[in-house]
C-alpha positions as a Markdown table, in Angstrom:
| # | Residue | x | y | z |
|---|---|---|---|---|
| 1 | Unk | 37.4 | 1.1 | -6.7 |
| 2 | Unk | 34.3 | -1.7 | -7.0 |
| 3 | Unk | 33.3 | -3.5 | -4.7 |
| 4 | Unk | 32.0 | -7.6 | -3.8 |
| 5 | Unk | 28.8 | -8.9 | -2.7 |
| 6 | Unk | 28.9 | -12.3 | -0.4 |
| 7 | Unk | 25.8 | -13.8 | 0.5 |
| 8 | Unk | 25.7 | -15.6 | 4.5 |
| 9 | Unk | 23.8 | -19.3 | 4.2 |
| 10 | Unk | 20.9 | -17.3 | 5.7 |
| 11 | Unk | 20.5 | -14.7 | 2.6 |
| 12 | Unk | 21.1 | -17.6 | -0.1 |
| 13 | Unk | 17.9 | -19.2 | 1.8 |
| 14 | Unk | 15.9 | -16.0 | 1.7 |
| 15 | Unk | 16.2 | -15.7 | -1.9 |
| 16 | Unk | 14.8 | -18.8 | -2.6 |
| 17 | Unk | 11.3 | -17.1 | -1.4 |
| 18 | Unk | 11.8 | -14.7 | -3.3 |
| 19 | Unk | 10.0 | -14.6 | -6.6 |
| 20 | Unk | 11.8 | -13.8 | -10.2 |
| 21 | Unk | 10.6 | -10.8 | -10.4 |
| 22 | Unk | 11.7 | -9.4 | -7.6 |
| 23 | Unk | 15.0 | -11.6 | -6.8 |
| 24 | Unk | 16.0 | -10.1 | -10.6 |
| 25 | Unk | 15.5 | -6.4 | -9.1 |
| 26 | Unk | 17.6 | -7.6 | -5.5 |
| 27 | Unk | 20.1 | -9.0 | -7.7 |
| 28 | Unk | 20.1 | -5.1 | -9.8 |
| 29 | Unk | 19.9 | -3.0 | -6.9 |
| 30 | Unk | 23.2 | -5.6 | -5.8 |
| 31 | Unk | 25.1 | -4.7 | -8.4 |
| 32 | Unk | 24.4 | -1.2 | -8.1 |
| 33 | Unk | 25.6 | -0.9 | -4.8 |
| 34 | Unk | 28.7 | -2.7 | -5.5 |
| 35 | Unk | 29.7 | -0.1 | -7.7 |
| 36 | Unk | 28.6 | 3.2 | -6.3 |
| 37 | Unk | 27.5 | 2.1 | -2.0 |
| 38 | Unk | 26.8 | 5.7 | -1.3 |
| 39 | Unk | 24.4 | 6.5 | -4.5 |
| 40 | Unk | 21.7 | 3.8 | -3.4 |
| 41 | Unk | 18.8 | 4.0 | -0.5 |
| 42 | Unk | 20.9 | 2.1 | 2.2 |
| 43 | Unk | 21.0 | 2.9 | 6.1 |
| 44 | Unk | 22.5 | 1.4 | 9.3 |
| 45 | Unk | 20.6 | 0.1 | 11.2 |
| 46 | Unk | 20.9 | 1.6 | 14.9 |
| 47 | Unk | 20.0 | -1.5 | 16.9 |
| 48 | Unk | 22.8 | -4.2 | 14.4 |
| 49 | Unk | 26.3 | -4.1 | 15.3 |
| 50 | Unk | 27.5 | -1.8 | 11.8 |
| 51 | Unk | 24.8 | -3.6 | 9.8 |
| 52 | Unk | 23.3 | -2.2 | 6.8 |
| 53 | Unk | 19.9 | -2.0 | 5.0 |
| 54 | Unk | 18.9 | -1.5 | 1.0 |
| 55 | Unk | 15.9 | -1.1 | 0.2 |
| 56 | Unk | 14.5 | -2.3 | -3.0 |
| 57 | Unk | 10.7 | -2.2 | -4.0 |
| 58 | Unk | 8.9 | -4.1 | -1.1 |
| 59 | Unk | 11.9 | -6.2 | 0.3 |
| 60 | Unk | 14.4 | -4.9 | 2.7 |
| 61 | Unk | 18.6 | -6.4 | 1.9 |
| 62 | Unk | 20.8 | -5.9 | 4.9 |
| 63 | Unk | 24.4 | -6.5 | 4.9 |
| 64 | Unk | 27.2 | -5.4 | 6.0 |
| 65 | Unk | 30.9 | -3.9 | 4.6 |
| 66 | Unk | 33.8 | -5.7 | 5.0 |
| 67 | Unk | 36.3 | -2.6 | 4.3 |
| 68 | Unk | 39.4 | -5.2 | 4.7 |
| 69 | Unk | 38.1 | -7.1 | 2.0 |
| 70 | Unk | 36.0 | -4.7 | -0.2 |
| 71 | Unk | 33.8 | -7.1 | 0.6 |
| 72 | Unk | 29.9 | -6.4 | 1.0 |
| 73 | Unk | 28.5 | -9.2 | 3.1 |
| 74 | Unk | 24.3 | -9.3 | 2.5 |
| 75 | Unk | 23.1 | -10.9 | 5.9 |
| 76 | Unk | 19.4 | -11.4 | 4.8 |
| 77 | Unk | 16.6 | -10.1 | 3.0 |
| 78 | Unk | 13.5 | -9.8 | 4.2 |
| 79 | Unk | 10.1 | -8.8 | 3.5 |
| 80 | Unk | 9.8 | -5.5 | 4.7 |
| 81 | Unk | 7.2 | -6.6 | 7.4 |
| 82 | Unk | 10.1 | -8.5 | 8.7 |
| 83 | Unk | 13.2 | -7.0 | 8.0 |
| 84 | Unk | 13.6 | -5.2 | 10.5 |
| 85 | Unk | 12.1 | -7.5 | 14.3 |
| 86 | Unk | 14.9 | -10.3 | 14.3 |
| 87 | Unk | 17.7 | -6.8 | 15.7 |
Protein backbone atom coordinates (compact mmCIF):
# COMPACT_ATOMS: atom_id res chain seq x y z
CA UNK A 1 0.00 0.00 0.00
CA UNK A 2 1.60 3.30 -1.02
CA UNK A 3 1.69 6.10 1.50
CA UNK A 4 0.73 9.70 0.85
CA UNK A 5 3.32 12.42 1.57
CA UNK A 6 2.22 15.63 3.26
CA UNK A 7 4.46 18.65 3.87
CA UNK A 8 4.07 20.68 7.04
CA UNK A 9 4.21 24.46 6.50
CA UNK A 10 7.68 24.59 8.09
CA UNK A 11 8.97 21.91 5.68
CA UNK A 12 7.64 23.92 2.73
CA UNK A 13 9.57 26.96 3.99
CA UNK A 14 12.70 24.83 4.44
CA UNK A 15 12.52 23.62 0.84
CA UNK A 16 12.69 27.19 -0.49
CA UNK A 17 16.35 27.35 0.66
CA UNK A 18 17.30 23.99 -0.87
CA UNK A 19 19.14 24.14 -4.23
CA UNK A 20 17.08 22.83 -7.16
CA UNK A 21 19.22 19.72 -7.77
CA UNK A 22 18.96 18.73 -4.10
CA UNK A 23 15.23 19.53 -4.09
CA UNK A 24 14.74 17.09 -6.96
CA UNK A 25 16.75 14.41 -5.12
CA UNK A 26 14.63 14.96 -2.00
CA UNK A 27 11.46 14.65 -4.10
CA UNK A 28 12.65 11.35 -5.59
CA UNK A 29 13.60 10.07 -2.12
CA UNK A 30 10.15 10.97 -0.78
CA UNK A 31 8.54 9.10 -3.69
CA UNK A 32 10.61 6.00 -2.82
CA UNK A 33 9.71 6.46 0.84
CA UNK A 34 5.99 6.60 0.00
CA UNK A 35 6.24 3.47 -2.15
CA UNK A 36 8.12 1.39 0.46
CA UNK A 37 9.13 3.19 3.67
CA UNK A 38 11.29 0.44 5.06
CA UNK A 39 13.52 0.10 2.00
CA UNK A 40 14.91 3.63 2.46
CA UNK A 41 17.66 4.94 4.69
CA UNK A 42 15.43 5.91 7.60
CA UNK A 43 16.11 5.91 11.31
CA UNK A 44 13.93 6.64 14.32
CA UNK A 45 15.29 9.59 16.25
CA UNK A 46 15.74 8.99 19.96
CA UNK A 47 14.89 12.47 21.24
CA UNK A 48 11.81 13.03 19.08
CA UNK A 49 8.49 11.46 19.88
CA UNK A 50 7.85 9.12 16.96
CA UNK A 51 10.00 11.26 14.66
CA UNK A 52 12.09 9.63 11.95
CA UNK A 53 14.77 10.92 9.62
CA UNK A 54 15.45 10.22 5.97
CA UNK A 55 18.99 10.81 4.75
CA UNK A 56 19.28 12.41 1.29
CA UNK A 57 22.90 13.34 0.58
CA UNK A 58 23.82 16.16 2.95
CA UNK A 59 20.15 16.84 3.77
CA UNK A 60 17.98 15.35 6.49
CA UNK A 61 14.23 15.04 6.14
CA UNK A 62 12.41 14.71 9.47
CA UNK A 63 9.03 13.06 9.28
CA UNK A 64 6.41 11.15 11.19
CA UNK A 65 4.22 8.22 10.13
CA UNK A 66 0.48 8.73 10.53
CA UNK A 67 -0.67 5.14 10.22
CA UNK A 68 -4.37 5.90 10.66
CA UNK A 69 -4.55 7.64 7.27
CA UNK A 70 -1.39 6.19 5.64
CA UNK A 71 0.34 9.57 5.50
CA UNK A 72 3.98 10.50 5.90
CA UNK A 73 4.06 13.99 7.41
CA UNK A 74 7.31 15.79 6.51
CA UNK A 75 8.14 18.07 9.42
CA UNK A 76 11.48 19.64 8.40
CA UNK A 77 14.07 19.54 5.62
CA UNK A 78 17.44 20.61 7.01
CA UNK A 79 21.13 20.42 6.15
CA UNK A 80 22.95 17.67 8.05
CA UNK A 81 24.69 20.20 10.31
CA UNK A 82 21.31 21.45 11.61
CA UNK A 83 19.26 18.29 11.20
CA UNK A 84 19.49 17.07 14.78
CA UNK A 85 20.07 20.18 16.88
CA UNK A 86 16.59 21.22 18.00
CA UNK A 87 15.15 17.89 19.10
